[in-house]
C-alpha positions, 0 to 999 in steps of 0.5 A: 875918082873912079872905083875899080872894084879891086880885090885885095885877096889873092887865090893862094892856089892860082895866083900867089906865084908864077911858075917861071921867072920873068926875064930881067925880073927876080923872083916868082911872087906876085905883088902883095896886093892884087892890082886894079883892072886896067892898071898901067905900067907907065914907064918901060922899055922894049929891046928887040934884037931885030932893031940895031942900037945907035952907033953912039951907044956903048953897051950891048942892049938886053934881049927884052921883046914884047913877048917877055914883057907880056910875062911881066904883065901877067905876073904883076897884074898890069894891063896897060903900058907906056913904051919909052924909047931908050937911049940905046936906039938914039932917035930911031923909034922903030922898036917902040913903034913895033911894040905899040903895034903888038900891044895895041890900044893898051899901050902908048909911046914916048919917043925920042927925036932931035930938035930938027924933027918935022911936023910930018914925022911927029904926025906919023908918030902920033898916028901910031900911038905916040903921045909924048917926047922924052928929053934926056939930060942924063944918059948919052944921046946920039946928038951929043949934049942936051940943052935947055933950048932943045927942050923948049924947041921940042915942047913948042913943036908938040904943043899942037898935038896935045902931047907932053914932054918927059924929062930925065934929069939929075936933081940938080938940073931940076933946080937949075932949070926950074924956070924953063920947066915952069914955062913949058907950053905942054904938060911936063912929066919928070922921070924917076922921082926926079933922081932926088937923093933919098937921104935928103928926101922931102928936105932936098932943094930939088923936092922944093922945086918939084913941089912948086912945079906940082902946085902949078898944076902942069907937072907930073912925076913918075914914081919909078926907078926907086933903085937908082939912088937908094942906098938900102936897095931891094926889096924894100928900098926903105930909104925912099919911103919919106920921099915917096910918101911926100910926093903922094901926099903932095899931088896924088892926082898927078903921079904915075907908076912905072916898072922901068923894066928891064932895069938897064941901069941895074946889075943883072938879077937884082930887081924884083918887079913885084917888090917895086909894086909893093914899094908903091903900096908903101909910098901910098901908105896902104891906101888902096884908093890912092894907089888905084888912082896912080895906077889907073885914073892918072895914066888914063888922063895923061896918056889918053886911055879910055877911062873906066866907067863909074861902078855901082857900090 
């Protein structure tokens, strides 16, 4: 594993807190631990008023452009990012592509398309930094109901590009579609802790399925969205601790972390992104090497970022 030379001590005068709040993020404090060089936020969204939402979407999107997200990067200490097209825009990836152009080689994209997408369109997305597709079984989609057939069709289409498929599913759907997920011909990335109920945690049926998929070697899990099913809530999300720690213990080599900024599933003014980083640290049991792996090495491999060279002792 790459050594990143992370310095765990923050300068109190310069780096203990930011001067101004970051849009859509509560608090001024930075994470407890300084993050390693080239740390990646592997799940975030950009909403820019220059781009109209899809007609199917019922809510007004937030104003969360790249300039605001850069402020979050400065607060957290992340460098790389994975921009995921939100359901708000349907299959229009223009906002994501614009964000990738602004963020440059420090960013990758995950797009949303319908099952009739052409090879030419996928090639166009690939050339602009997209490396995966999101297939959403939870939120309203512009095409209507997402089906297993759509998932397998899209996986077959992106396989020649070396892309991955990212799924957002309820825990019960992970169990129901386990056979389909296991047979996908591309790497599989499962969003937001597979939406497993923290009250059940590692004894949940979905966790057993997830563990099997991880053991097969083709599945990745995003350590993100701790707030989605937490009953305790922030800043600690303490009820997610057994689940998060069990995932880290099971497959530290195939986990990535994401902020899910700007937190559109949550009430405005309730999410502290620094606390989300601290939650990751708790899931890693304060093991800096494991945390660095999740933040740097794993996303570099999954998303095709240039890896850090080995540093001398």
